[in-house]
C-alpha positions as CSV (number, residue, x, y, z in Angstrom):
1,M,82.2,-5.9,-60.1
2,S,83.3,-2.4,-59.0
3,R,82.1,-3.0,-55.5
4,I,84.1,-6.2,-55.2
5,V,87.3,-4.3,-56.4
6,W,86.7,-1.5,-53.8
7,I,86.1,-4.0,-51.0
8,S,89.3,-5.9,-51.9
9,A,91.3,-2.8,-52.0
10,A,90.1,-1.7,-48.6
11,A,90.8,-5.2,-47.1
12,L,94.4,-5.1,-48.5
13,A,94.9,-1.6,-47.0
14,L,93.8,-2.8,-43.6
15,L,96.0,-5.8,-43.8
16,L,99.1,-3.7,-44.6
17,L,98.3,-1.4,-41.8
18,A,97.9,-4.2,-39.3
19,V,101.3,-5.8,-40.4
20,S,103.1,-2.5,-40.1
21,T,101.6,-1.7,-36.7
22,T,102.4,-5.2,-35.3
23,A,106.0,-5.0,-36.5
24,R,106.5,-1.6,-34.9
25,R,105.0,-2.6,-31.6
26,R,107.2,-5.7,-31.4
27,C,110.3,-3.8,-32.1
28,S,109.5,-1.1,-29.6
29,R,108.8,-3.6,-26.8
30,R,112.0,-5.7,-27.2
31,P,113.6,-6.0,-23.7
32,R,117.2,-5.0,-23.1
33,R,119.7,-7.4,-21.7
34,A,120.3,-7.3,-18.0
35,G,123.4,-5.5,-16.9
36,R,124.1,-4.0,-20.3
37,R,124.8,-0.3,-20.4
38,R,124.6,1.9,-23.6
39,R,128.0,3.2,-24.5
40,P,128.2,7.0,-25.2
41,P,129.8,7.9,-28.5
42,S,132.8,9.4,-26.7
43,Q,133.7,6.0,-25.1
44,P,134.9,3.6,-27.9
45,G,135.9,0.4,-26.3
46,G,135.0,1.6,-22.8
47,R,138.1,3.9,-22.5
48,L,137.5,7.5,-21.4
49,L,139.0,10.3,-23.6
50,D,140.7,13.2,-21.9
51,R,140.5,16.7,-23.3
52,R,144.0,16.7,-24.9
53,E,143.3,13.6,-26.9
54,V,140.0,15.0,-28.1
55,V,141.8,18.2,-29.3
56,R,144.6,16.1,-30.9
57,R,142.1,14.0,-32.8
58,A,140.2,17.0,-34.0
59,R,143.4,18.7,-35.3
60,R,144.4,15.5,-37.1
61,A,141.0,15.3,-38.7
62,R,141.3,18.8,-40.1
63,E,144.7,18.1,-41.5
64,E,143.6,15.0,-43.3
65,A,140.5,16.6,-44.8
66,P,142.3,18.3,-47.7
67,R,144.2,15.1,-48.6
68,R,140.9,13.2,-48.7
69,R,139.3,15.8,-51.0
70,R,142.2,15.7,-53.4
71,R,142.1,11.9,-53.5
72,T,138.3,11.5,-53.8
73,G,137.4,14.7,-55.7
74,R,135.7,17.9,-54.7
75,N,132.2,16.7,-54.6
76,S,132.7,13.0,-54.1
77,R,132.3,11.1,-50.8
78,P,135.4,10.0,-48.9
79,L,136.4,6.4,-49.1
80,A,134.6,4.2,-46.6
81,S,136.4,3.3,-43.5
82,L,137.0,-0.2,-42.4
83,R,134.3,0.3,-39.8
84,E,131.7,1.2,-42.5
85,L,132.6,-1.9,-44.4
86,Q,131.8,-4.2,-41.5
87,P,128.5,-6.2,-41.5
88,T,125.6,-4.4,-39.8
89,R,124.5,-6.0,-36.6
90,W,120.8,-6.1,-35.8
91,S,119.8,-3.9,-33.0
92,L,116.7,-2.1,-31.6
93,G,117.5,0.9,-33.9
94,A,117.7,-1.4,-36.9
95,F,114.3,-2.9,-36.2
96,Q,112.8,0.6,-35.7
97,S,114.3,1.7,-39.0
98,L,112.8,-1.4,-40.7
99,S,109.4,-0.6,-39.2
100,T,109.7,3.0,-40.6
101,T,110.6,1.6,-44.0
102,I,107.5,-0.6,-43.9
103,D,105.3,2.4,-43.0
104,V,106.7,4.5,-46.0
105,G,106.3,1.5,-48.4
106,M,102.8,0.9,-47.2
107,T,101.8,4.6,-47.7
108,R,103.2,4.5,-51.2
109,A,101.4,1.3,-52.0
110,L,98.1,2.7,-50.7
111,V,98.5,5.8,-52.9
112,F,99.2,3.7,-55.9
113,L,96.4,1.4,-55.1
114,A,93.9,4.2,-54.7
115,A,95.0,5.8,-58.0
116,A,94.4,2.4,-59.8
117,V,91.1,1.5,-58.1
118,M,89.3,4.8,-58.2
119,P,88.6,4.8,-62.0
120,L,87.3,1.2,-61.6
121,T,84.9,2.3,-58.9
122,A,83.5,5.2,-60.8
123,S,80.3,3.3,-61.7
124,V,79.4,2.8,-58.0
125,G,77.6,6.1,-57.9
126,R,75.9,8.4,-60.5
127,V,78.3,9.9,-63.0
128,R,77.7,12.8,-65.3
129,I,79.2,13.0,-68.8
130,D,78.8,16.2,-70.8
131,V,78.0,15.8,-74.5
132,G,76.7,18.0,-77.3
133,R,73.5,20.0,-77.7
134,G,70.3,18.0,-77.7
135,P,71.2,14.4,-76.9
136,C,68.2,12.6,-78.3
137,C,69.3,8.9,-78.7
138,I,71.8,6.5,-77.4
139,V,73.0,3.0,-78.6
140,F,75.9,0.6,-77.9
141,A,78.3,-0.5,-80.7
142,H,81.9,-1.7,-80.9
143,G,82.5,-1.5,-77.2
144,G,81.4,2.1,-76.8
145,I,78.3,4.2,-75.9
146,W,77.2,6.3,-78.8
147,V,75.1,9.4,-78.3
148,G,73.3,11.3,-81.1
149,N,73.1,15.1,-80.7
150,H,70.0,16.5,-82.4
151,R,70.9,20.1,-82.5
152,D,74.6,19.7,-83.2
153,V,73.8,17.0,-85.9
154,S,76.6,14.9,-84.6
155,V,77.4,11.6,-82.7
156,Q,79.8,11.1,-79.9
157,R,81.4,8.0,-78.4
158,V,81.5,7.7,-74.6
159,D,84.2,5.4,-73.2
160,P,82.6,3.2,-70.6
161,L,85.9,2.7,-68.8
162,T,86.9,6.3,-68.4
163,N,83.3,7.9,-68.6
164,R,84.6,10.5,-71.1
165,A,83.1,11.6,-74.3
166,A,85.3,11.8,-77.4
167,N,85.2,14.6,-80.0
168,P,81.9,14.6,-81.9
169,I,81.6,13.2,-85.5
170,V,79.7,16.0,-87.3
171,I,77.2,14.6,-89.8
172,A,76.1,17.9,-91.2
173,K,76.1,21.6,-90.4
174,P,73.0,22.7,-88.5
175,A,71.0,25.1,-90.6
176,G,68.0,27.3,-89.7
177,A,66.7,28.5,-86.4
178,T,64.1,25.8,-86.4
179,G,66.4,23.0,-87.5
180,G,64.5,22.5,-90.7
181,G,67.7,22.7,-92.8
182,S,69.5,19.8,-91.0
183,N,68.9,17.9,-87.8
184,L,69.7,14.5,-86.3
185,S,66.3,12.8,-86.0
186,A,67.3,9.3,-85.0
187,L,70.2,6.9,-84.3
188,V,70.0,3.1,-84.5
189,T,72.5,0.2,-84.8
190,D,72.7,-3.3,-86.0
191,G,75.6,-4.0,-83.7
192,K,78.1,-3.5,-86.5
193,A,77.4,0.0,-87.7
194,L,75.6,3.2,-86.8
195,F,72.7,4.5,-88.9
196,V,72.1,8.2,-88.5
197,L,68.9,9.8,-89.8
198,D,69.0,13.5,-90.9
199,G,65.5,14.7,-91.4
200,G,66.4,18.2,-92.5
201,A,65.3,19.5,-95.9
202,L,68.9,20.1,-97.0
203,E,70.3,16.7,-96.1
204,R,67.3,14.3,-95.9
205,S,69.7,11.4,-95.7
206,V,70.8,8.2,-93.9
207,T,74.4,8.0,-92.9
208,R,76.2,4.7,-92.1
209,I,79.2,5.1,-89.8
210,D,81.7,2.4,-89.0
211,P,82.3,2.7,-85.2
212,A,85.9,1.4,-85.5
213,T,87.2,3.5,-88.4
214,H,84.5,6.3,-88.5
215,A,84.2,5.7,-92.3
216,R,80.9,7.1,-93.6
217,R,78.5,6.2,-96.4
218,V,75.6,8.5,-97.2
219,M,72.3,7.8,-99.0
220,R,69.9,10.7,-99.7
221,L,66.2,9.9,-99.7
222,G,63.0,11.7,-100.8
223,N,63.0,15.4,-101.8
224,V,62.4,18.8,-100.3
225,R,58.8,17.8,-99.6
226,V,59.1,14.1,-98.8
227,L,61.6,13.9,-95.9
228,P,62.9,10.9,-94.0
229,R,61.1,10.7,-90.6
230,S,62.1,7.6,-88.6
231,V,64.4,4.6,-88.9
232,A,64.6,1.1,-87.5
233,F,66.6,-2.1,-88.1
234,G,65.1,-5.6,-88.6
235,A,65.0,-8.5,-91.0
236,N,68.6,-7.6,-92.0
237,S,67.4,-4.3,-93.4
238,V,67.4,-0.6,-92.5
239,W,63.8,0.7,-92.7
240,V,63.1,4.4,-93.2
241,T,59.7,6.1,-93.3
242,S,58.8,9.5,-94.7
243,S,57.0,12.6,-93.4
244,E,54.8,12.8,-96.5
245,D,53.2,10.3,-98.9
246,A,53.7,7.5,-96.4
247,E,56.9,6.1,-98.1
248,L,58.6,3.1,-96.7
249,W,62.2,2.6,-97.9
250,Q,64.1,-0.7,-97.3
251,L,67.9,-0.2,-97.4
252,D,70.9,-2.6,-97.5
253,P,72.7,-2.3,-94.1
254,V,76.2,-2.4,-95.7
255,T,75.9,-0.4,-98.9
256,L,72.7,1.6,-98.1
257,A,71.4,0.7,-101.5
258,V,67.6,0.9,-101.8
259,R,66.2,-2.6,-101.9
260,S,62.6,-1.5,-102.2
261,T,60.3,1.6,-102.0
262,T,56.7,1.1,-101.0
263,S,54.0,3.8,-100.8
264,L,51.3,3.3,-98.2
265,A,49.5,6.5,-99.0
266,N,46.3,4.7,-100.1
267,A,46.1,2.5,-97.0
268,G,42.8,2.8,-95.1
269,P,39.6,4.5,-96.1
270,L,41.1,8.0,-95.8
271,G,44.6,7.3,-96.8
272,T,47.9,7.7,-95.0
273,I,50.3,10.6,-95.0
274,Q,52.9,10.0,-92.3
275,L,54.5,6.9,-90.8
276,N,56.4,6.7,-87.6
277,L,58.4,3.5,-87.0
278,L,58.1,1.9,-83.5
279,A,59.9,-1.4,-84.0
280,A,61.1,-3.9,-86.5
281,S,61.7,-7.7,-86.2
282,S,62.7,-10.5,-88.5
283,S,59.1,-10.9,-89.8
284,A,57.3,-7.5,-89.3
285,V,57.7,-3.8,-89.2
286,W,55.4,-1.9,-86.7
287,A,54.5,1.7,-87.5
288,V,52.0,4.3,-86.5
289,D,50.3,6.7,-89.0
290,E,49.1,10.2,-88.4
291,K,45.7,8.9,-87.3
292,L,47.5,7.0,-84.5
293,D,46.6,3.6,-86.0
294,L,49.1,0.9,-85.3
295,L,50.1,-0.9,-88.6
296,R,51.7,-4.3,-88.8
297,I,53.7,-4.5,-92.1
298,D,54.9,-7.8,-93.4
299,A,58.7,-7.6,-93.9
300,Q,58.6,-9.8,-97.0
301,T,55.7,-8.4,-98.9
302,R,55.7,-4.9,-97.3
303,K,51.9,-5.0,-97.1
304,I,49.8,-4.0,-94.1
305,V,48.4,-7.1,-92.6
306,K,47.0,-5.6,-89.4
307,T,45.5,-2.3,-88.3
308,I,44.7,-1.4,-84.7
309,H,43.3,1.9,-83.6
310,L,44.9,3.0,-80.3
311,F,44.8,6.7,-79.6
312,T,43.1,9.8,-80.8
313,D,45.8,12.4,-80.3
314,G,49.5,12.9,-79.6
315,F,52.8,11.5,-80.8
316,A,53.2,7.7,-80.3
317,T,56.3,5.9,-78.9
318,G,56.8,2.2,-78.4
319,A,59.0,-0.4,-76.9
320,A,59.2,-4.1,-77.9
321,S,59.7,-6.7,-75.2
322,G,59.4,-10.4,-76.0
323,G,56.2,-11.0,-77.8
324,A,54.6,-7.7,-76.9
325,L,54.8,-4.0,-77.9
326,W,54.1,-1.3,-75.3
327,I,52.8,1.9,-76.7
328,A,52.2,5.4,-75.3
329,S,51.1,8.7,-76.8
330,S,51.9,12.2,-75.7
331,G,49.1,13.9,-73.8
332,Q,47.3,10.6,-73.3
333,H,47.0,9.1,-69.8
334,R,47.2,5.4,-70.6
335,L,49.7,2.8,-71.6
336,L,48.8,-0.1,-73.9
337,R,50.3,-3.6,-74.3
338,V,49.8,-5.2,-77.8
339,D,50.5,-8.8,-78.5
340,T,52.6,-8.9,-81.6
341,T,51.3,-12.4,-82.6
342,T,47.6,-11.8,-82.3
343,G,47.6,-8.0,-82.7
344,R,45.3,-7.7,-79.7
345,V,45.5,-5.2,-76.8
346,T,46.2,-7.4,-73.8
347,R,46.6,-4.8,-71.1
348,R,45.7,-1.2,-70.4
349,V,47.5,0.7,-67.7
350,A,46.2,4.0,-66.4
351,L,48.7,6.8,-65.9
352,G,48.5,9.6,-63.4
353,K,49.7,13.2,-63.8
354,T,52.2,13.8,-66.6
355,G,54.5,16.6,-67.5
356,D,54.5,18.6,-70.8
357,A,51.6,17.2,-72.7
358,S,53.4,17.8,-76.0
359,V,56.2,15.4,-75.0
360,F,55.1,13.0,-72.3
361,P,54.4,10.2,-71.6
362,V,57.1,8.4,-73.5
363,V,57.8,4.6,-73.5
364,E,61.1,3.2,-74.7
365,S,63.4,0.2,-74.5
366,A,66.9,0.1,-73.0
367,G,68.2,-2.2,-75.8
368,D,67.9,-5.3,-73.6
369,G,64.1,-5.9,-73.8
370,S,63.3,-3.9,-70.7
371,V,60.5,-1.4,-70.9
372,W,60.9,2.1,-69.4
373,L,58.2,4.8,-69.0
374,Q,58.8,8.6,-68.6
375,T,55.9,10.7,-67.5
376,D,58.0,13.8,-66.8
377,A,61.6,14.9,-67.3
378,D,62.7,14.2,-63.7
379,A,62.2,10.4,-63.6
380,L,62.3,7.2,-65.5
381,E,60.4,4.1,-64.4
382,R,61.1,0.5,-65.3
383,L,57.9,-1.5,-66.0
384,D,57.3,-5.2,-65.6
385,P,57.0,-6.4,-69.3
386,T,53.9,-8.5,-68.5
387,T,51.9,-6.4,-66.0
388,G,53.1,-2.9,-66.5
389,R,53.8,-2.5,-62.8
390,V,56.7,-0.2,-61.8
391,V,59.6,-2.1,-60.5
392,R,62.3,0.6,-60.4
393,T,62.5,4.4,-60.5
394,I,65.5,6.5,-61.6
395,R,65.6,10.1,-60.5
396,I,67.0,12.6,-63.0
397,P,68.4,15.9,-61.6
398,I,66.5,18.8,-63.0
399,V,67.4,22.5,-62.7
400,G,64.4,24.8,-62.9
401,S,61.2,23.7,-64.6
402,T,60.7,20.3,-66.1
403,N,59.1,22.0,-69.1
404,N,62.5,23.1,-70.2
405,Y,63.6,19.5,-70.8
406,F,62.9,17.0,-73.6
407,A,62.4,13.3,-73.2
408,S,65.4,11.1,-72.2
409,A,66.7,8.1,-73.9
410,I,68.0,5.1,-71.9
411,L,70.5,2.3,-72.6
412,H,71.6,-0.8,-70.7
413,A,75.2,-1.7,-71.5
414,R,78.5,-2.6,-69.8
415,G,76.8,-3.3,-66.5
416,A,75.2,0.2,-66.2
417,L,72.3,2.3,-67.3
418,W,73.0,5.3,-69.5
419,V,70.4,8.1,-69.6
420,T,70.5,11.2,-71.8
421,V,69.4,14.5,-70.4
422,W,68.4,17.2,-72.8
423,P,67.8,20.7,-71.4
424,G,67.2,23.9,-73.3
425,G,63.6,23.4,-74.5
426,S,62.8,27.1,-74.2
427,G,65.8,28.3,-76.1
428,G,65.0,26.9,-79.6
429,F,67.2,25.1,-82.0
430,T,70.0,27.6,-81.8
431,A,70.2,27.5,-77.9
432,K,73.8,26.9,-76.7
433,T,72.7,24.7,-73.7
434,R,74.5,21.4,-73.8
435,G,73.2,18.1,-72.7
436,F,74.7,15.3,-70.7
437,V,74.6,11.6,-70.1
438,L,74.0,10.1,-66.6
439,R,75.5,6.7,-65.8
440,F,73.6,4.8,-63.1
441,P,74.8,1.5,-61.5
442,Q,72.9,-1.6,-62.4
443,R,70.9,-3.2,-59.7
């Protein structure tokens, strides 16, 4: 859409330029009448003025000047003479004056048009938008782009029309050099509200934020040992897992009241400690435990109905697309596609060299069902949801080593791709380095 606006503005500018140039050329080439001679200003009516008459007229003009000032005022203009009140006759000079007026008007129109069109064409190229420290997640709600800042424990709204970030909404005060006191762990939405997860020992809460009024509702979960770890939305419920005892909380999306609490600690032969949510649908919740087993949990009974062993090490991430779930694990050089109906692995994709093994590879969704893979901090690759083949690559500008960057989050909204960039990995939780969001045009 922005390209169409830009092309239309350029065409209008060329049209105005062509009209003005044509009018000026026609006026400048108008032939004079044969036998007609221009009259000098000193020959009104064709009669020559002698020197005495010129002196007499000048003296009379000086004598009448004070009377005119008294009649019209000191700073006012003298009354118009009869000659000034006569209708103006069109001449070559008049046409040239009209052409000059057209040129001035066209210039003003072009300046105004450029000022109006440039903001609309901002999405043609890559745009950088500065946000808070540690942008870890990004969602779309109530016409705006919302970014969660992990280290600032805040969320910010980015206006997709102006590409500017509003003042942050602070969820809690960051505490501790490691972020153990308070940190923003996740941000999800149901399209009506924002759900912010604070996994710190002091807060250990889920906060619901109305994106229109910024009204908040807070629900604290667990205790100083059992902390909320991950969050997802599905089956008209907000699902939260814990870092210990494998707790699964089901919350009401409006009031945040706890609908159910399920402990999955005794699941499997060795039991389960941690659960990390990957996705949730109307019928099931998909999570990974600390042994990297994929668990399919029935949304009605909250019981494990399927267990699939996927990886042996790392931190698992996933992206749902259609009837499949793509899963990767940090430090592992393969990508798996799991059919969510049968629970079988339908495709294995080998990955090449990756970046920091404690972070990459990461697989995620852009909120529209597309699947994106990040094997290092300097690029994001879109995958075919059926074959896993790379169909598009987005380059991310990196300053210095890629090991100084965390994984990015991606969102498709308002005809553009929004990518978070989180530098400052070597500075710790108290590092002052701010992150930013990159807006890429949709192709």
